[in-house]
N, C-alpha and C positions, 0 to 999 in steps of 0.2 A: 355778930354784926358790930362794927365799930360805932362809936358814939355819933359821928357825923355822916355816916353813910346811909343812904336811902335807896332801896331798889328802884331801878328804872322802870318806867311804864312800858318800855319796849322789851318784849321777851325774846331773848336770843336762844334760849335752851329748848328748842323744839326739834322734834325728830324729822328726818327727811322722809318725803313721801316714797321714794324708791331706795331700796337697800343698796342697789348697785350704783347709785348716784348720790352719795352723802354730801350734804351741804355744810358750809362753814358753821352755820348756826347750831347744827347738831353736835358740834364739838364743845360748845360753851355750856357751862353750868353756872348757876347762881351761887355766889360765894357765901358761906356761912360765917366768915370771919376767923375760922380756925384751920381750915384745910390748906395744905400746901399745894402749889400749882406751878406750872412753868411760866404762865403769863397771867397777870391780873389786869383787867380793864377798869379804869376809874374815870368817871365823868366829872367835869368841873363846870357846871352851868353858871358861869360868872363872867360878866363883861363890864364891870364898873371901871376897870382900867382903860378900856376902850373909850367909854364915855368921857372920862377925865382927859383923855388925849385928843378929844374932838373927832374920834373915828365914828364909823357907822355902827350903832349898837345892834345887837341881834345874835352875837356869838354865844350868848348864854343858852340859846336853843340848839346849839350844835351837837352836844353829846348824844341826845336822843335821835336827832336827825341822822347822825352817822350810824347809830345802832339800827335805825329803821332800814337803812340800806344794807347793812350786814345781815339783817334778818331776811332780806330778799335776794341777796346777790353773793356769789362766791361759792366755789366748791371746796371740798376737803383735800383737793389735790391740785398742785400747780404743775401743769404739763410742761411749761417752759423750763422750769428748774428741776423737774422730776422730784418734787418735794411733797411728801405725804404728811399733811397737816394733822391727820388723825393720830399721829404719834404724840401730839401736844396735849397737855392738860391746861385748859383755858378757863378762867373764871371771870364772870362779870361781877365786879364788886359793887356796882351801883354808882350813884352820884353823890358827891359831897353836898350836903345841905347848905345852900348859900345864905350869907348874911350881907348886909349892905356895906358894912365897915370893911375896907380893904385889908387893914392889918389883921383884924380878927379872922377874916376869910383866909388869908395867907397862912395863919397859924393852923387853922383847920386843915388846909390842904397839906401842909407839912406833916402834921401828925397822922393824917389819914394815909397819905402815900407812904409814909414811913412804916405804918402797920402793914400795908399791903406788901411792901418790899421785904418785910420780915418773913413772909410766907411764900412769896413768889420769886422766881429767878429774875423776872423782869416785869416792869409795870408799863402799860400803855395808858397814857393820860390824854383824855379828850377835852380840850378847852372849848369854850372860854377864850378870854383874852390872853395876850402874851405875858402879862404881868404875873400870871400863875407860875411861870417858869422859875421865878425866884423861889417860890415855896417848894416846888417839886424837886429842884436841884438841891436845896437845903436838906430835904428828906433823904435824898440819895447819899449825901455826905454823912448824915447821921447813921445810915444803914451800912456804911462802908468802912472797913478798916484799911486806911491808906488814902492816897490821893484820888481825887475825882477830877475828870476833865470831860471835854465834849465839844459839841458843835451846835451852833444856831444856824439852821438853813433858812434864810430869810432875806427878803429884799432890803430890810432895814437892820442897822446895827443894834438898836434898842439899848443904847448906853446913854440915854439922856439923864441929866441929873434930876434928882427929886427937888421940885420947887414947891414951896408952900405946903409940904407934907403930902402932896398928891402922888400916889403910887400908880402912875399911868402904865399903859401897855408898852411904852417906850423906855421904861426904866429898869427892867429886871437884871440885865447883865451888868449894868453900871453898879447896881447894889451888890451883886454877887462878887464882882471883882474888887470893889472898894472895901468890902467886909472881909476879903480873903477867903471866902467860901471856895472859890476856884482861883487858880493861878493863870494869868494870861498866857503863860508858856504852854499851857495845856488846853487852850481854848481857841476855837476857830469860828469865824463868821464866814458862811458859805452862801454864794448866790447873790451877793450884795450888788445893788443897782446904783449906778452913778448919779442919777438925778434926784435921789430921795434921801441922801445922807449928808450931814454937815462935815466940813473939814475938821472942825474941832473934835468931833466924835471919832474921826479916823485917827487924829493925832493922839487922842486919849488911849485908843486901843493899841497903837504902835508903842506908846510909852509903857503900856502894860505887857508888851511883847506878845500880843495876840496875833494870830494868823488871819489875814483878810484875803478871801478868795472871791474875786469879783464874778459876776454873771458871765462876763466875757472869758474869764479864766476857766470856768466850768465848761463852756462851749469848746474851748481849745483842748482841755485836758481830759474831759469826761469824768463821770462819777467815780469810776473805779480808781483812777489815779488820785483823785481828790481824797477819797476815803482811805486809800493806802497811805497818803501823806498824813492824814489825821491819826491813823494807827501808829505811825512812826513818832509823831509828835507827842502822843499820849502813852508811849511805851512804859513809862514808870508809874502810870495810873492804875489803880486797882479796879476802878469802875468808870463807866462813861455814860453820858446822856447824849441823845440826839433829839433836838427839838425842831420840828418843821412848822413854820408859819406858812399857811397856805397862800399868802400873798407873794411868795417867791415864784409861784406858778403864774404864767401869763393869764390875764383876765379872760381871754377867749376860752380857756379851759377851766378856769376857776372864778366865775363871776361872783359867786357868793363869798365875798371876803370883806373883812372890816376895812381894809385899805388896798383896793385892787390897783394893778398897774397893767398897762397895755403890753408891756414887755415882761419877760420872765422865762422860767424854765418850761419845758414841755412835759407832758405827763410821763413820757418814757424816762426822762431824767429823774424826776422825783420818785418814781417807782423803783428805779435802780438804786437811788440813795437809800430808800426804805429797805430794800432787800439786803443791801450790804450792811446796813445797821443791824438787821436781824442776824446776819451771819457772824458778826463780831461778838465773841463770847464775853467781852467786857461791857457791852452795852446793856445796862440794866434799867434804863429809863428812856422811853421813847414817847414823844409828844406830837400831837397835831393841834395847833391853835389857830384862832382867828377865822375859822369857817363860820360864815354868816348865812344861815338858811333864809333869812328875810329878803336877801338880795340874790338868791340863787336862781338859776334858770334851768328848768326841767331837772332839778335835783342833781345837776352834773357835778357840783363841788362836793356835796355830801357823798356822792358815788365815788368820786376820785379819792376822797378821804378814806372811804371803806376799802378801796383798792390798795391804798397805801398800807393800811393795816394788814391786809391779806399778804402783801409782799413782805412786810416785816416778819409775819408769822412763817412764811415760806423760808425766809432766810434763817429764822430761829430753828426751824425743823432740821436744818443742816448742822446745827450744833450737836444734835443728839446722836 
């Protein structure tokens, strides 16, 4: 077990009651820090960046809330995609032990996700606030020989400048672009909404040659064409990340969010994005952030997050 990882209180590695109906949880084992696996799940119970940005705190409780749904929901077979998830080796690596200092926490996340990526073909990171993406993407770059690119599927750009040293949930991609961790030519903002982003932030992204795919664009083109364009844009990259901020989904379907919006993607859209991310062999980092169980209704947001993970795994099974 790595220095900063602590096992989750939610056990996923339990056997199915019926041999002819294996559940997703029966595929998961607890990671000992040494074994190799196809997918490693890492929880980051940290939402200080949300607090600093004035959002609704509570995302720190998301990793185990999502695990709780995975323990109750999902089979080892996806009938829609004819995907047998039992072919996958999946490890629950536990949660990164939190600290209140954001810079120290980001360093912990970077080191921990890096250790998981050294043993896993891909890591699923469960946030936490969106500021953790800075650390997890840095971990991916450290684990990769070659360029790294990817996408932020989010209602917001999250390219706000750091003011007064505050590492808010709105700053991760500004930091990654400014530091040269990722090149704007290999980065896409997907699902962006018109009423929640500043003109200056759009101009910053265009100056960096990033791709901006509006919510209206997704509705016209569909997830398949959007992800195909991302694959073309990142053709020269050795590895990719796909980060999903749950607030990209309309509040009716995802009420438990740090910054909900009445408009947004439908579940069918975000599930398709997750599946296609799983299918892409270059995607080694997949995130779900900003789920907030304190504001959830009938656990529908945590359940949607669990479904997103299942779709990613179904796509990943198609790689084998």
